[in-house]
C-alpha positions as a printed NumPy array, in Angstrom:
array([[  8.412,  38.485,   7.791],
       [  7.908,  36.744,  11.109],
       [  8.816,  38.101,  14.492],
       [ 10.81 ,  35.966,  16.902],
       [  7.628,  35.228,  18.84 ],
       [  5.869,  34.111,  15.681],
       [  6.693,  30.809,  14.005],
       [  6.168,  30.439,  10.262],
       [  3.254,  28.187,   9.41 ],
       [  3.399,  25.492,   6.806],
       [  0.614,  24.771,   4.379],
       [ -1.586,  21.781,   5.25 ],
       [ -0.661,  18.507,   3.603],
       [ -4.359,  17.499,   3.463],
       [ -7.728,  19.127,   4.06 ],
       [-10.677,  17.37 ,   5.674],
       [-14.22 ,  18.669,   5.341],
       [-17.401,  18.225,   7.276],
       [-20.144,  17.021,   4.903],
       [-23.524,  18.541,   5.768],
       [-23.62 ,  22.323,   5.747],
       [-20.014,  22.524,   4.572],
       [-19.647,  20.839,   1.176],
       [-23.313,  19.921,   0.633],
       [-26.517,  21.626,   1.693],
       [-27.664,  20.225,   5.031],
       [-30.731,  17.996,   4.67 ],
       [-31.26 ,  16.549,   8.164],
       [-30.884,  12.754,   8.244],
       [-30.667,  12.573,   4.475],
       [-30.973,   9.062,   3.094],
       [-31.937,  10.149,  -0.435],
       [-29.082,  10.757,  -2.908],
       [-31.392,  12.83 ,  -5.135],
       [-31.52 ,  15.497,  -2.402],
       [-27.746,  16.112,  -2.421],
       [-26.898,  19.674,  -3.505],
       [-23.349,  21.048,  -3.381],
       [-22.678,  24.18 ,  -1.375],
       [-21.74 ,  27.203,  -3.466],
       [-18.135,  26.968,  -4.605],
       [-17.52 ,  23.496,  -3.148],
       [-16.606,  21.795,  -6.433],
       [-14.211,  24.57 ,  -7.416],
       [-12.497,  24.522,  -4.011],
       [-12.139,  20.734,  -4.014],
       [-10.921,  20.638,  -7.617],
       [ -8.42 ,  23.392,  -6.823],
       [ -6.978,  21.428,  -3.911],
       [ -6.825,  18.227,  -5.963],
       [ -5.067,  20.05 ,  -8.819],
       [ -2.356,  21.074,  -6.332],
       [ -1.939,  17.473,  -5.175],
       [ -3.58 ,  18.116,  -1.79 ],
       [ -5.528,  15.084,  -0.527],
       [ -9.105,  15.826,   0.546],
       [-11.36 ,  13.869,   2.872],
       [-14.699,  13.944,   4.648],
       [-15.407,  13.447,   8.365],
       [-19.117,  13.319,   9.089],
       [-21.353,  12.605,  12.076],
       [-24.37 ,  10.554,  10.968],
       [-26.389,  10.004,  14.144],
       [-29.451,   9.221,  12.022],
       [-28.04 ,   5.694,  11.742],
       [-28.051,   5.245,  15.531],
       [-31.519,   6.782,  15.724],
       [-32.91 ,   4.413,  13.094],
       [-33.799,   7.29 ,  10.765],
       [-31.435,   6.178,   7.984],
       [-29.461,   3.017,   7.29 ],
       [-25.729,   2.828,   6.737],
       [-26.533,   1.816,   3.158],
       [-28.54 ,   5.013,   2.649],
       [-25.708,   7.121,   4.092],
       [-23.239,   5.329,   1.801],
       [-25.525,   6.028,  -1.197],
       [-25.66 ,   9.729,  -0.253],
       [-21.858,   9.759,   0.089],
       [-21.542,   8.146,  -3.346],
       [-23.724,  10.926,  -4.771],
       [-21.525,  13.524,  -3.065],
       [-18.558,  11.994,  -4.892],
       [-20.443,  11.98 ,  -8.205],
       [-21.113,  15.702,  -7.85 ],
       [-17.903,  16.871,  -6.18 ],
       [-15.276,  14.373,  -7.303],
       [-13.387,  11.661,  -5.45 ],
       [-12.234,  11.96 ,  -1.857],
       [ -9.07 ,  10.339,  -0.6  ],
       [-10.678,   9.312,   2.678],
       [-14.152,   9.11 ,   4.212],
       [-14.831,   8.773,   7.922],
       [-18.424,   8.292,   9.094],
       [-19.523,   8.193,  12.729],
       [-22.784,   6.201,  12.956],
       [-23.217,   6.838,  16.68 ],
       [-25.604,   9.019,  18.631],
       [-24.541,  11.781,  20.976],
       [-25.075,   9.583,  24.055],
       [-23.115,   6.585,  22.788],
       [-19.799,   7.727,  24.248],
       [-17.749,   6.879,  21.156],
       [-14.37 ,   8.419,  20.384],
       [-15.256,   9.166,  16.782],
       [-18.265,  11.505,  17.036],
       [-17.208,  15.116,  16.63 ],
       [-16.167,  17.012,  18.754],
       [-14.134,  13.943,  19.733],
       [-10.964,  13.537,  17.65 ],
       [-11.442,   9.936,  16.456],
       [-12.457,  10.533,  12.843],
       [ -9.825,  13.213,  12.333],
       [ -7.128,  10.978,  13.795],
       [ -8.257,   7.997,  11.727],
       [ -8.402,  10.011,   8.49 ],
       [ -4.998,  11.508,   9.215],
       [ -3.468,   8.077,   9.86 ],
       [ -5.043,   6.646,   6.723],
       [ -3.461,   9.484,   4.746],
       [ -0.077,   8.74 ,   6.346],
       [  0.11 ,  12.165,   7.976],
       [  0.421,  13.662,  11.438],
       [ -2.583,  15.615,  12.78 ],
       [ -0.629,  18.883,  12.742],
       [ -0.225,  18.491,   8.974],
       [ -3.993,  18.44 ,   8.4  ],
       [ -6.765,  21.041,   8.46 ],
       [-10.5  ,  20.571,   8.994],
       [-13.083,  22.916,   7.508],
       [-16.57 ,  22.77 ,   9.012],
       [-19.677,  24.754,   9.861],
       [-20.204,  24.168,  13.59 ],
       [-18.286,  24.139,  16.837],
       [-18.132,  20.332,  16.964],
       [-15.992,  20.423,  13.819],
       [-13.62 ,  22.914,  15.415],
       [-13.575,  20.868,  18.626],
       [-12.596,  17.728,  16.731],
       [ -9.817,  19.558,  14.911],
       [ -8.444,  21.006,  18.145],
       [ -8.708,  17.717,  20.046],
       [ -6.808,  15.931,  17.282],
       [ -4.131,  18.621,  16.967],
       [ -5.267,  19.691,  13.483],
       [ -6.018,  23.217,  12.315],
       [ -9.653,  24.25 ,  12.001],
       [-11.492,  26.844,   9.967],
       [-15.175,  27.565,  10.54 ],
       [-17.421,  28.549,   7.637],
       [-20.602,  29.652,   9.429],
       [-24.099,  28.937,   8.138],
       [-27.525,  29.877,   9.449],
       [-27.292,  27.131,  12.093],
       [-23.869,  28.142,  13.414],
       [-24.141,  29.624,  16.903],
       [-22.544,  32.997,  17.644],
       [-20.514,  31.396,  20.459],
       [-19.125,  28.907,  17.93 ],
       [-18.07 ,  31.749,  15.646],
       [-16.495,  33.644,  18.553],
       [-14.596,  30.583,  19.791],
       [-13.386,  29.32 ,  16.387],
       [ -9.641,  29.435,  15.745],
       [-10.309,  30.906,  12.29 ],
       [-13.473,  31.98 ,  10.47 ],
       [-14.13 ,  32.463,   6.762],
       [-17.243,  33.507,   4.887],
       [-16.821,  30.909,   2.131],
       [-15.065,  27.626,   1.449],
       [-12.647,  29.436,  -0.862],
       [-11.957,  31.935,   1.902],
       [-11.281,  29.07 ,   4.321],
       [ -8.69 ,  27.583,   1.983],
       [ -7.128,  31.015,   1.501],
       [ -6.83 ,  31.35 ,   5.299],
       [ -5.088,  27.98 ,   5.52 ],
       [ -2.453,  29.07 ,   3.032],
       [ -2.091,  32.67 ,   4.231],
       [  1.331,  33.318,   5.705],
       [  2.584,  29.79 ,   5.031],
       [  6.046,  28.852,   3.944]])
């Protein structure tokens, strides 16, 4: 039951995920597909969403391209390996820029979330983003999407405190997105 001050929430029509540290173990500037390892529970969560007809996508900062540490081809090969291990994604958005490039796509800017949302034919408010750092939550908020933080060892305490929602696992994040929905 909802009070008059509380509006019922609807379930997301799609869920976007950060890549490194969220659905796969973070290997900094990874250009080697053989190093890709799924995070615990990632395949089950993704398969569960797909089985319910919920589109899933990835939005990932890859500044190693701008820094010359990896090529776009290497990042694409890693992404292909992610799909081999975790199943197909409906949309991929990759920001190849560095933090000083001033682009609109690098999280916490909303560009990748807005682009993925448009490509899925949805409005930002119909989409959720699950990630492991504050930049993910910033991108979700800036785009008008919902965000859920799944902290890891690199997540700062301020990021946890400031997150709109926090879950201990990917499955818990999905549960939060559907809790209290109509």
